[in-house]
C-alpha positions as CSV (number, residue, x, y, z in Angstrom):
1,M,177.9,51.6,-7.7
2,A,179.2,52.9,-11.2
3,A,182.3,55.1,-11.4
4,S,180.3,57.4,-13.4
5,D,177.5,57.9,-11.0
6,P,177.1,61.4,-10.2
7,Q,175.8,60.5,-6.6
8,S,178.7,58.4,-5.6
9,L,180.2,61.0,-3.2
10,Q,176.6,61.4,-1.6
11,R,176.2,57.5,-1.3
12,L,179.7,57.4,0.3
13,L,178.9,60.1,2.9
14,T,175.3,58.5,3.7
15,L,177.0,55.0,4.4
16,L,179.6,56.9,6.6
17,D,177.0,58.6,8.5
18,C,175.1,55.3,9.3
19,L,178.4,53.7,10.3
20,A,178.8,56.6,12.9
21,A,175.4,56.0,14.3
22,D,175.5,52.3,14.7
23,H,178.7,50.6,15.9
24,Q,177.2,47.0,15.3
25,L,178.2,47.9,11.5
26,G,181.7,47.3,12.5
27,G,183.6,48.8,9.5
28,M,183.6,49.7,5.7
29,I,185.7,49.1,2.7
30,V,185.9,51.8,0.2
31,F,186.8,50.7,-3.4
32,D,189.4,52.7,-5.3
33,L,189.6,55.6,-2.9
34,D,192.2,58.6,-3.4
35,A,194.7,58.1,-0.7
36,S,194.5,61.7,0.2
37,L,190.9,61.4,1.2
38,L,191.1,58.6,3.6
39,L,192.5,60.8,6.5
40,E,189.7,63.4,5.7
41,L,186.9,61.0,5.7
42,G,188.5,59.5,9.0
43,H,188.2,62.7,10.8
44,L,184.8,63.3,9.4
45,L,183.8,60.2,10.8
46,A,185.2,61.0,14.2
47,E,183.4,64.3,14.2
48,R,180.0,62.6,13.4
49,I,180.6,60.1,16.3
50,G,181.4,62.8,18.8
51,Q,178.3,64.6,17.8
52,D,176.0,61.8,19.0
53,R,178.0,61.3,22.3
54,P,176.3,63.2,25.4
55,D,180.0,64.6,26.5
56,G,180.7,65.5,22.9
57,R,184.2,64.0,22.9
58,T,185.6,63.1,19.6
59,P,187.2,60.1,19.1
60,D,190.9,59.5,18.2
61,V,191.9,58.6,14.7
62,V,194.4,55.7,14.4
63,V,196.1,54.7,11.2
64,L,197.3,51.0,11.0
65,G,199.6,49.6,8.6
66,A,202.4,46.8,7.7
67,G,204.5,48.3,10.1
68,T,202.0,47.9,13.1
69,T,203.3,45.4,15.7
70,T,201.3,43.3,18.2
71,D,202.5,45.5,21.0
72,D,201.1,48.7,19.4
73,L,197.6,47.1,19.4
74,W,197.2,45.6,22.8
75,L,199.8,46.6,25.4
76,R,202.4,49.3,24.8
77,T,205.4,50.0,26.6
78,V,205.9,54.0,27.2
79,P,208.4,56.1,29.0
80,D,207.1,58.0,32.1
81,D,208.7,59.8,35.1
82,A,209.4,56.7,36.7
83,G,211.1,55.0,33.9
84,F,208.8,52.9,32.0
85,A,205.0,52.1,32.2
86,M,202.6,50.0,30.4
87,R,199.7,51.2,28.6
88,P,196.7,49.9,26.6
89,G,197.2,49.5,23.0
90,V,195.4,51.5,20.3
91,L,192.7,49.0,19.9
92,V,191.8,48.6,23.6
93,E,188.8,50.8,24.1
94,D,188.3,52.8,27.4
95,P,184.7,52.1,28.6
96,Y,183.9,55.7,29.3
97,G,185.9,57.2,26.3
98,P,184.4,57.5,22.6
99,P,185.6,54.3,20.4
100,P,188.5,55.1,18.1
101,V,188.3,55.4,14.4
102,V,190.7,52.8,12.8
103,L,191.9,53.8,9.3
104,V,193.8,51.3,7.0
105,P,195.1,52.9,3.9
106,D,195.5,49.7,1.9
107,L,193.8,46.6,3.1
108,G,195.6,44.6,0.7
109,R,199.2,45.5,2.3
110,L,198.0,45.1,5.9
111,G,200.2,43.4,8.4
112,L,199.5,40.0,9.8
113,P,198.9,41.5,13.4
114,V,196.4,43.8,12.3
115,A,194.7,41.5,9.9
116,Q,194.2,39.0,12.9
117,A,193.1,41.8,15.1
118,A,190.3,42.7,12.6
119,V,188.8,39.1,12.3
120,T,188.9,39.1,16.1
121,L,187.2,42.5,17.0
122,L,185.0,43.6,14.1
123,L,181.1,42.7,14.9
124,A,182.2,41.0,18.1
125,D,180.4,41.6,21.2
126,T,183.3,41.3,23.7
127,A,186.9,41.5,23.6
128,S,189.9,40.5,26.0
129,A,193.5,40.5,26.0
130,Q,196.0,38.9,28.4
131,R,199.6,40.0,28.0
132,F,202.8,40.0,30.3
133,G,200.4,39.3,33.3
134,H,197.9,42.2,32.3
135,S,194.2,41.3,31.7
136,L,192.3,43.8,29.7
137,H,188.4,43.5,28.9
138,W,186.3,45.8,26.7
139,Q,183.4,46.0,24.3
140,P,184.7,46.6,20.6
141,H,182.8,49.7,19.3
142,A,185.4,51.1,17.0
143,R,184.7,51.9,13.6
144,W,187.0,50.8,10.8
145,L,187.7,52.7,7.7
146,T,189.7,51.1,5.0
147,A,190.5,51.4,1.3
148,V,191.6,48.8,-1.1
149,P,191.8,48.9,-5.1
150,R,188.9,46.9,-6.5
151,Y,191.1,44.5,-8.6
152,T,193.0,43.2,-5.4
153,A,190.1,42.8,-3.2
154,A,188.9,39.3,-4.4
155,Q,192.4,38.2,-3.6
156,L,192.3,39.0,0.2
157,S,191.2,36.5,2.6
158,P,187.4,35.6,2.6
159,H,187.6,35.6,6.5
160,L,188.8,39.2,6.6
161,L,186.6,40.4,4.0
162,D,183.6,38.8,5.8
163,R,184.0,41.2,8.8
164,F,183.5,44.2,6.3
165,P,179.8,43.8,4.9
166,L,179.5,47.5,4.3
167,R,180.9,48.5,0.9
168,A,181.3,51.7,-1.2
169,D,182.7,52.8,-4.5
170,A,184.9,55.9,-4.6
171,S,186.2,55.6,-8.1
172,G,184.4,58.9,-9.1
173,I,184.8,61.0,-6.0
174,R,187.8,62.8,-7.2
175,Q,186.1,64.2,-10.2
176,E,183.1,65.2,-8.2
177,L,185.3,67.2,-5.7
178,D,187.2,68.7,-8.5
179,A,183.9,69.7,-10.0
180,L,183.1,71.3,-6.5
181,H,186.0,73.1,-6.3
182,T,185.4,74.8,-9.6
183,G,182.4,76.7,-8.1
184,A,184.0,77.3,-4.7
185,S,186.5,79.7,-3.4
186,P,190.2,79.1,-3.9
187,A,190.7,78.8,-0.3
188,T,188.1,75.8,0.1
189,D,190.0,72.5,0.9
190,D,188.7,69.0,0.3
191,S,187.7,68.7,4.0
192,S,185.3,71.8,3.9
193,L,183.7,70.4,0.8
194,L,183.1,66.9,2.4
195,R,181.5,68.5,5.4
196,A,179.3,70.8,3.2
197,A,178.3,67.6,1.3
198,M,177.3,65.5,4.5
199,P,173.6,64.6,5.0
200,T,171.6,67.1,7.0
201,G,169.4,64.5,8.7
202,R,170.7,62.1,11.4
203,P,170.2,58.3,11.0
204,R,167.9,56.8,13.5
205,R,169.5,55.2,16.3
206,S,166.6,53.8,18.2
207,P,165.8,50.0,17.6
208,V,162.7,49.1,15.5
209,A,161.4,46.0,14.1
210,L,161.5,44.9,10.3
211,S,158.4,44.3,8.8
212,P,157.6,40.8,7.2
213,D,157.9,41.8,3.7
214,A,161.1,43.9,4.4
215,A,162.6,41.0,6.3
216,R,162.2,38.7,3.0
217,L,163.4,41.6,0.7
218,V,166.6,41.8,2.9
219,V,167.3,38.0,2.2
220,S,166.4,38.1,-1.3
221,S,168.5,41.2,-2.4
222,M,171.6,40.4,-0.6
223,P,173.9,37.7,-2.2
224,A,174.5,34.8,0.0
225,G,177.9,35.0,2.0
226,P,180.0,33.0,4.4
227,S,177.8,34.3,7.3
228,R,174.6,36.3,7.9
229,R,176.6,39.7,8.5
230,R,175.7,41.0,5.1
231,D,172.0,40.7,5.7
232,L,172.4,42.1,9.1
233,A,174.4,45.0,7.8
234,L,171.5,45.8,5.2
235,A,168.9,45.6,7.7
236,R,170.9,48.0,9.9
237,I,171.3,50.5,7.0
238,A,167.4,50.4,6.5
239,R,166.9,51.0,10.0
240,A,169.2,54.0,9.7
241,L,167.1,55.3,6.9
242,S,163.7,54.6,8.5
243,E,163.7,58.1,10.4
244,D,160.3,58.0,12.3
245,A,158.6,55.3,10.5
246,P,157.0,52.7,13.1
247,Q,158.8,49.7,11.3
248,I,161.2,49.2,8.6
249,L,159.4,48.8,5.4
250,P,160.6,47.4,1.8
251,D,161.2,51.1,0.5
252,H,163.8,51.6,3.4
253,V,165.4,48.3,2.3
254,R,165.7,49.2,-1.4
255,R,167.5,52.6,-0.3
256,A,169.8,50.7,1.6
257,A,170.4,48.2,-1.1
258,A,171.1,51.1,-3.6
259,L,173.7,52.8,-1.3
260,L,175.4,49.5,-1.3
261,G,175.0,49.2,-5.2
262,L,172.7,46.2,-4.9
263,T,169.7,45.6,-7.1
264,T,166.7,44.5,-5.2
265,Q,164.7,41.5,-6.3
266,P,161.4,40.9,-5.0
267,P,160.8,37.6,-3.2
268,S,158.6,35.2,-4.9
269,D,155.9,35.2,-2.3
270,L,155.7,38.9,-2.7
271,T,155.1,38.6,-6.4
272,P,151.3,38.6,-7.2
273,P,150.3,35.9,-9.5
274,P,149.2,36.7,-13.1
275,Q,145.6,37.4,-13.2
276,P,143.8,35.6,-16.3
277,S,142.2,38.0,-18.7
278,T,138.3,37.8,-19.1
279,A,138.4,40.2,-22.1
280,G,139.0,37.4,-24.5
281,P,141.8,34.9,-25.9
282,P,145.2,36.3,-25.3
283,P,146.8,37.8,-28.3
284,E,148.8,35.5,-30.5
285,V,152.6,36.2,-30.2
286,P,155.2,35.4,-32.9
287,S,157.4,32.4,-32.1
288,E,160.5,34.5,-32.9
289,V,159.9,36.3,-29.6
290,I,159.2,33.4,-27.3
291,S,162.8,32.1,-25.9
292,P,163.0,28.7,-24.2
293,A,163.8,30.4,-20.9
294,S,160.4,32.1,-20.9
295,E,158.7,29.1,-22.1
296,S,160.0,27.0,-19.4
297,A,159.3,29.6,-16.9
298,D,155.6,29.6,-17.6
299,A,153.5,26.5,-17.1
300,T,150.5,28.0,-19.5
301,P,151.2,27.3,-23.1
302,R,150.9,30.1,-25.2
303,P,149.3,30.0,-28.5
304,R,151.7,30.5,-31.5
305,R,151.4,31.9,-35.0
306,A,153.3,30.8,-38.1
307,V,155.2,33.6,-39.7
308,A,156.5,33.3,-43.3
309,A,160.4,33.2,-43.7
310,G,160.0,36.3,-45.9
311,A,158.1,38.3,-43.3
312,A,161.2,38.9,-41.1
313,Q,162.8,42.3,-42.1
314,R,166.4,43.2,-41.4
315,L,167.4,46.3,-39.6
316,P,169.2,48.7,-41.8
317,A,172.9,48.8,-41.5
318,T,173.0,52.3,-40.6
319,S,170.8,51.7,-37.5
320,P,172.8,52.0,-34.3
321,P,172.9,49.2,-31.9
322,P,170.4,49.0,-29.0
323,D,171.7,50.6,-25.8
324,R,173.3,48.1,-23.4
325,P,172.7,48.5,-19.8
326,T,175.4,49.6,-17.9
327,V,177.1,46.7,-15.5
328,T,177.5,47.7,-12.0
329,P,180.3,46.1,-10.4
330,S,179.4,43.8,-7.6
331,P,180.2,45.2,-3.9
332,Y,181.7,41.8,-3.0
333,P,184.0,40.9,-5.5
334,E,185.1,38.0,-3.6
335,D,181.9,36.1,-4.7
336,E,183.2,36.3,-8.5
337,P,184.3,32.9,-10.1
338,S,187.7,34.4,-10.5
339,A,188.3,35.3,-6.8
340,F,191.6,33.5,-5.9
341,P,192.4,34.1,-2.1
342,P,195.8,33.6,-1.0
343,F,196.6,30.5,1.0
344,A,196.7,30.6,4.6
345,S,197.2,34.5,4.7
346,L,196.0,34.9,8.3
347,R,198.8,32.5,9.6
348,P,202.2,33.5,10.5
349,A,204.8,32.9,7.5
350,R,207.0,30.1,7.4
351,R,210.3,31.1,9.2
352,P,213.3,30.6,6.9
353,S,216.3,28.5,7.5
354,A,219.3,30.3,9.4
355,G,221.6,32.1,7.5
356,A,223.2,35.4,6.6
357,S,220.8,38.4,6.1
358,T,220.9,41.6,4.5
359,T,220.4,45.4,5.7
360,R,219.6,46.7,2.5
361,H,216.0,46.9,2.9
362,H,213.2,49.1,4.1
363,A,212.1,48.4,7.4
364,A,208.3,47.6,8.1
365,G,208.2,46.9,11.7
366,V,210.3,44.8,14.2
367,R,210.7,41.1,15.0
368,P,212.5,39.0,17.4
369,A,216.3,39.0,16.4
370,R,218.2,36.1,14.9
371,S,221.4,38.0,14.3
372,L,222.9,41.2,15.4
373,R,223.2,42.7,11.8
374,S,220.0,44.7,11.9
375,L,219.5,45.3,15.5
376,A,216.8,47.9,16.5
377,V,218.0,49.3,19.7
378,V,214.9,51.1,20.7
379,A,212.7,48.5,20.1
380,T,215.1,46.1,22.3
381,V,215.3,48.6,25.1
382,F,211.3,48.9,25.2
383,E,211.0,45.2,25.1
384,A,213.5,44.9,28.0
385,A,211.8,47.3,30.0
386,K,208.6,45.4,30.3
387,F,210.4,42.8,32.8
388,Q,212.7,45.2,34.8
389,H,210.7,45.0,37.8
390,L,211.1,41.2,37.8
391,R,214.9,41.6,37.3
392,R,215.9,44.0,39.9
393,T,217.3,41.3,41.9
394,A,219.8,40.4,39.0
395,L,221.2,43.9,39.6
396,R,224.0,44.6,41.8
397,R,223.3,46.3,45.0
398,G,223.2,50.1,44.5
399,G,223.7,49.8,40.7
400,H,221.4,51.5,38.2
401,G,220.7,50.2,34.7
402,L,218.7,48.0,32.6
403,A,219.0,44.4,32.5
404,I,218.8,42.9,28.9
405,R,218.6,39.4,27.8
406,A,218.8,37.7,24.6
407,A,215.0,37.0,24.3
408,D,214.7,41.0,24.5
409,L,216.6,41.4,21.3
410,R,214.7,42.9,18.4
411,E,215.8,43.3,14.6
412,Y,214.1,45.3,11.9
413,R,211.7,43.4,9.8
414,P,212.4,43.9,6.2
415,G,209.5,45.2,3.9
416,G,208.7,43.5,0.9
417,Q,211.6,41.1,1.5
418,R,210.9,37.9,-0.6
419,E,212.9,34.6,0.2
420,S,211.9,32.9,-3.1
421,A,211.8,34.0,-6.7
422,L,210.4,32.5,-9.9
423,V,211.3,34.0,-13.4
424,L,209.2,32.8,-16.0
425,V,210.2,32.8,-19.6
426,L,206.9,32.3,-21.8
427,D,207.5,32.0,-25.6
428,H,204.0,32.3,-27.4
429,S,205.3,31.9,-30.8
430,S,205.9,28.1,-30.2
431,R,202.3,27.6,-29.3
432,A,203.4,25.6,-26.3
433,T,201.9,27.6,-23.6
434,E,198.6,26.0,-23.4
435,A,199.9,22.5,-23.8
436,A,202.6,23.2,-21.3
437,A,200.0,23.6,-18.3
438,P,200.2,20.5,-16.7
439,A,204.1,20.9,-16.7
440,L,203.8,24.2,-15.6
441,A,201.1,24.1,-12.8
442,P,203.6,22.5,-10.2
443,H,206.1,25.5,-10.5
444,L,203.1,28.1,-10.3
445,R,201.7,26.2,-7.2
446,W,205.0,26.3,-5.5
447,A,205.4,30.1,-6.3
448,Y,201.8,30.5,-4.9
449,R,202.3,28.8,-1.5
450,Q,205.7,30.3,-1.0
451,G,204.7,33.7,-1.6
452,A,207.4,33.9,-4.3
453,A,208.5,37.2,-6.2
454,V,207.4,36.7,-9.7
455,S,209.3,38.1,-12.9
456,I,207.5,37.4,-16.1
457,V,209.6,37.5,-19.7
458,E,207.2,37.0,-22.5
459,F,207.7,37.6,-26.4
460,G,206.1,36.3,-29.6
461,H,202.5,37.3,-29.1
462,Q,199.9,39.3,-31.0
463,D,199.7,41.9,-28.3
464,T,203.3,42.9,-28.1
465,S,204.4,46.5,-28.9
466,D,207.6,45.5,-30.5
467,D,207.9,42.2,-32.3
468,L,211.9,42.3,-32.3
469,A,212.2,42.4,-28.5
470,A,210.9,40.7,-25.1
471,E,208.8,42.3,-22.7
472,H,209.0,41.8,-18.9
473,Y,207.5,43.0,-15.9
474,R,207.6,42.2,-12.2
475,A,204.5,41.1,-10.0
476,A,204.6,41.2,-6.3
477,T,202.5,38.1,-6.1
478,L,201.3,35.3,-8.5
479,L,198.0,36.5,-8.1
480,D,198.6,39.6,-10.3
481,P,196.0,39.7,-13.0
482,R,198.8,40.4,-15.3
483,V,200.1,36.9,-14.9
484,V,196.8,35.3,-16.1
485,R,196.8,37.6,-19.4
486,S,200.4,36.4,-20.0
487,L,199.2,32.8,-19.8
488,T,196.6,33.2,-22.2
489,R,198.2,35.1,-25.1
490,R,197.7,34.5,-28.8
491,P,200.8,33.6,-30.7
492,G,202.5,35.9,-33.0
493,L,205.3,35.7,-35.6
494,A,208.9,36.9,-34.4
495,S,210.6,34.9,-31.6
496,P,213.5,36.9,-29.9
497,L,214.6,33.9,-27.7
498,A,217.9,35.5,-27.2
499,H,216.6,38.8,-25.7
500,A,214.3,37.0,-23.6
501,I,216.8,34.6,-22.0
502,D,219.3,37.7,-21.4
503,L,216.5,39.5,-19.6
504,A,215.7,36.3,-17.3
505,V,219.5,36.4,-16.4
506,Q,219.1,40.0,-15.7
507,E,216.2,39.3,-13.1
508,L,218.0,36.3,-11.7
509,R,221.1,38.5,-10.9
510,R,218.7,41.4,-9.6
511,H,217.3,39.0,-7.0
512,R,220.7,37.7,-6.0
513,R,221.8,41.3,-5.7
514,N,218.9,42.6,-3.5
515,R,219.0,39.6,-1.3
516,A,222.1,38.3,0.5
517,V,220.4,34.8,0.7
518,L,217.7,33.8,-1.5
519,H,216.7,30.2,-0.5
520,E,214.9,29.1,-3.8
521,T,215.1,30.5,-7.2
522,V,213.5,28.7,-9.9
523,L,213.8,29.7,-13.7
524,V,211.2,28.3,-15.9
525,V,211.4,28.7,-19.7
526,V,208.5,27.5,-21.9
527,T,210.0,27.4,-25.7
528,D,210.9,25.1,-28.5
529,G,214.2,26.6,-28.8
530,R,213.8,28.3,-32.2
531,G,214.8,31.8,-32.1
532,N,214.9,33.8,-35.5
533,V,215.8,37.3,-34.1
534,P,219.4,37.9,-32.9
535,L,220.4,39.6,-29.8
536,T,221.8,42.7,-31.6
537,A,218.4,43.1,-33.8
538,S,216.5,43.2,-30.2
539,L,218.7,45.6,-28.6
540,L,219.0,48.3,-31.7
541,G,215.4,47.5,-32.8
542,R,216.6,47.1,-36.6
543,V,214.9,44.1,-38.6
544,P,217.7,41.5,-39.5
545,E,218.7,40.3,-42.7
546,G,220.0,36.6,-43.5
547,V,219.5,35.4,-39.8
548,G,220.5,31.8,-40.1
549,R,221.5,30.2,-36.6
550,E,222.4,33.5,-35.3
551,G,219.3,33.9,-33.1
552,V,219.7,30.4,-31.6
553,T,223.5,31.1,-31.1
554,D,222.7,34.2,-29.2
555,A,220.1,32.4,-27.1
556,L,222.5,29.6,-26.1
557,R,225.3,32.1,-25.3
558,A,222.8,34.1,-23.1
559,A,221.7,30.7,-21.4
560,A,225.3,29.8,-20.5
561,A,225.4,32.6,-17.9
562,V,222.5,30.8,-15.9
563,R,224.6,27.8,-15.1
564,R,227.2,30.2,-13.4
565,L,224.7,31.5,-10.9
566,P,224.5,29.8,-7.7
567,R,221.3,28.0,-6.4
568,V,219.3,28.4,-9.2
569,Q,216.9,25.8,-10.2
570,T,216.2,25.7,-14.2
571,I,213.7,24.1,-16.1
572,V,212.9,24.1,-19.9
573,I,209.4,22.9,-21.0
574,A,209.2,22.2,-24.8
575,P,206.7,20.9,-27.1
576,E,207.4,17.6,-28.7
577,T,208.0,18.3,-32.4
578,S,209.9,16.8,-35.2
579,I,211.2,20.2,-36.5
580,Y,214.7,20.8,-34.9
581,P,213.9,18.9,-31.8
582,E,217.5,19.4,-30.7
583,L,217.3,23.0,-30.1
584,A,215.3,22.6,-26.8
585,A,217.8,20.2,-25.5
586,D,220.6,22.5,-26.3
587,L,219.1,25.1,-24.3
588,A,218.7,22.9,-21.3
589,D,222.1,21.8,-21.5
590,A,223.4,25.4,-21.8
591,T,221.7,26.5,-18.8
592,G,222.4,23.2,-17.0
593,G,218.8,22.4,-16.0
594,Q,216.1,20.1,-16.7
595,L,214.3,19.4,-19.9
596,I,210.2,18.6,-19.9
597,T,208.9,17.3,-23.3
598,V,205.6,18.1,-23.5
599,A,203.6,15.4,-25.6
600,G,200.3,15.7,-27.1
601,P,196.9,15.1,-25.1
602,A,197.0,11.4,-25.7
603,R,200.5,10.9,-24.6
604,R,202.2,11.7,-21.2
605,S,205.0,14.4,-20.5
606,E,208.6,12.9,-20.8
607,V,211.1,14.2,-18.2
608,R,214.7,14.0,-19.2
609,S,217.4,15.7,-16.9
610,R,220.2,17.7,-18.6
């Protein structure tokens, strides 16, 4: 669905109405949704579900995020008049009550317990949970409404995305609402505008059969996925749009596909064969308009007519180019060849080795404590309260208190805390980035598997905003699209190597300062060691005169600071060259790291320790 489509709001609300009418749709992903509209859409979805219930009860709206724990989902400990009691979690549904509406503000930042719950519950017939001696069973009818930026959707787990076959684009909805605000009263808010824009007709809820042509159109229109959930979702949307028709027709499937942003392709068995013309021989077609693809697709040979070389006429220079069709982004970005999902994203992360921890972080939930430095008192008390009935005998006669054991201790889980870091320095002026790919691949693979924090320092390319200074940015993961662009830059002229090494040292110090124990830190420098911009010129932005070896000397002086940093592994990757080959070796010596000399395609890389 294109961002400039004026009907994007109406399409989103229609899909929301279909989701409210059919619990078998499970949930929906909304791309590029304004964060302020998710809660409004969630309450609107809850109201539509309540209108279809005989008792008229409105479901609860639950917001899940990175800080949601397993106990919050399945079995919670809550205080009551008698002390503490066990209550079902937010995802355990009451068989006599309305199903909840689950909101996920950012699917890409979802916590592991919620991601595992989504994979387990969505589109499932039954669900059960056994915790602390309690057994819970229910039929999951909850509706999930999630938001995610489109550029990060392809980096999510394919198993998680497969549970959300319903997709919608919301990149242009904010502009549409702003346009509606201009014609409304100043007191009108977004919630009122969304309610006024909801479809007046209600989706069909009664079962109805698919016609044979509609069934074949469903299969041919939906791109193939890891399961048949996409086809079923398209058929169910078509059923909701069928109104009072005796069966689902191809027109209903086309309307449903248009809501999802799909282009329907008629199946081959529905396309009528071409009828031969009886009026006479077919007209001759110039050979220029017959492409090899069309020639191979048609088994009947077409007559051709020879055209003189001078007969073709050029278009005038002032003639505008033909309009190109607007490319509609796919609702399933995980099918693109550039999709790169993370490794084992639905498994628990590797537990780090024991050591000191830091309390300088933002808490994102709790976890079993491994030390007393960041103890979560309330979570510890709630954990111990679950077993007080069994521990009464451990208390003294007539005494009152709470029996807390070591297994009950909980500590705050740091949000965004990384235990590995990769600082990558790319010298595009040396033309070594492409040749260094085999030597660079193991370190990129390590950062990908470890989920390391990535800092990129690059210079000497044509896209730089300042030729005299290096540029750097921080990526939350190696899957950031900016990293791919940094590895494919075109070389430039200036080479501020000293400034780049100085920025890399600052990044290494920042990682050490923000983390009391950083288990693995790797610095990779891809350069030939030649720097023609002194550090002073990079900091002041002045074009130097008579540089000489000043740029190289500043780079070696800045690299000497890396040797003094603890637990930093340094690798210098340099191309094999006959022009100043000692510069890269001097840089590796200054950092106390390892030098990898990258040879040509016909020679192997040579590794020399420094």
